[in-house]
Structures are given as structure tokens and as C-alpha cells.
C-alpha positions as CSV (number, residue, x, y, z in Angstrom):
1,M,29.1,34.0,29.7
2,F,29.4,30.1,29.7
3,G,32.1,30.4,27.0
4,L,29.6,31.4,24.3
5,G,30.4,34.2,21.9
6,I,28.1,36.5,20.0
7,T,28.0,34.2,17.0
8,E,26.9,31.2,19.0
9,L,24.2,33.2,20.8
10,L,22.9,34.5,17.5
11,I,22.7,31.0,16.1
12,I,20.8,29.8,19.1
13,L,18.4,32.7,18.9
14,V,17.8,32.0,15.1
15,I,17.1,28.3,15.9
16,I,14.6,29.2,18.6
17,L,12.9,31.6,16.2
18,V,12.6,28.9,13.5
19,M,11.4,26.3,16.0
20,F,8.7,28.3,17.8
21,G,7.9,31.3,15.5
22,A,7.9,34.9,16.5
23,G,4.5,34.8,18.1
24,R,5.2,32.1,20.6
25,I,8.6,33.2,21.8
26,P,7.3,35.5,24.6
27,E,5.1,32.5,25.8
28,V,8.1,30.2,25.8
29,F,10.3,32.6,27.7
30,E,7.5,33.4,30.2
31,G,7.0,29.7,30.9
32,L,10.8,29.3,31.3
33,G,10.9,32.2,33.7
34,K,8.1,30.8,35.8
35,G,9.8,27.4,35.9
36,I,13.1,29.0,37.1
37,K,11.2,31.1,39.7
38,N,9.4,28.0,41.1
39,F,12.7,26.0,41.1
40,R,14.4,28.7,43.1
41,K,11.5,28.9,45.5
42,A,11.6,25.2,46.0
43,V,15.4,25.1,46.5
44,S,15.5,28.0,48.9
45,A,12.6,26.9,51.2
46,P,12.8,23.0,51.4
47,D,11.1,23.0,54.8
48,E,7.8,24.2,53.3
49,I,7.5,21.3,50.9
50,D,5.2,18.5,52.0
51,V,6.7,15.2,50.8
52,T,4.2,12.9,52.7
53,P,2.7,10.4,50.3
54,Q,-1.0,11.0,49.6
55,D,-2.2,7.7,51.1
56,E,-0.5,8.5,54.5
57,K,-2.2,11.9,54.5
58,E,-5.6,10.2,54.1
59,D,-4.8,7.8,57.0
60,E,-4.0,10.7,59.3
61,D,-7.2,12.6,58.5
62,D,-9.5,9.5,58.9
63,P,-12.0,10.5,61.7
64,G,-13.4,7.0,62.0
65,E,-10.2,5.7,63.6
66,V,-9.9,6.4,67.3
67,P,-6.4,6.5,68.8
68,P,-5.7,4.3,71.8
69,K,-5.8,5.8,75.2
70,Q,-2.5,6.3,77.0
71,S,-2.4,5.6,80.7
């Protein structure tokens, strides 16, 4: 697994425990899981993401502007 042995994984877990404390570890991993889930969703469905800048969206929705007639 990424070239990490048991000893390295234990050291990483101890560092995480010291940094965040036992009470916050579930919150940290829950947030990490949600982030990974959102990232996978964004990567797998790029057509659903709206990348239009906000100011262009407002211009399109402006009812005061009348489009020119086409003959």
C-alpha cells in the first residue's frame, strides 16, 4: 500500500491522534470522506458542472433587455 509498512502507518496514526485528539478524529475522517466523495462526483460527471461566470449568468437572466428581431 503506497510502499508504507505497518510501522510507518502506526507513526502516522499517532501523529494524527496527537494533533487532533481522540474526540475530533471521527470528524476529521468524516470531512475527508465527504471531500473525496465530492471530488469523485465532480470528476466523473464534468458535464453537470456549470462553469459560467456569475456576471454572465446575470446578463442572460436580465428581463429588461429585449433581443433583436431576426428577419
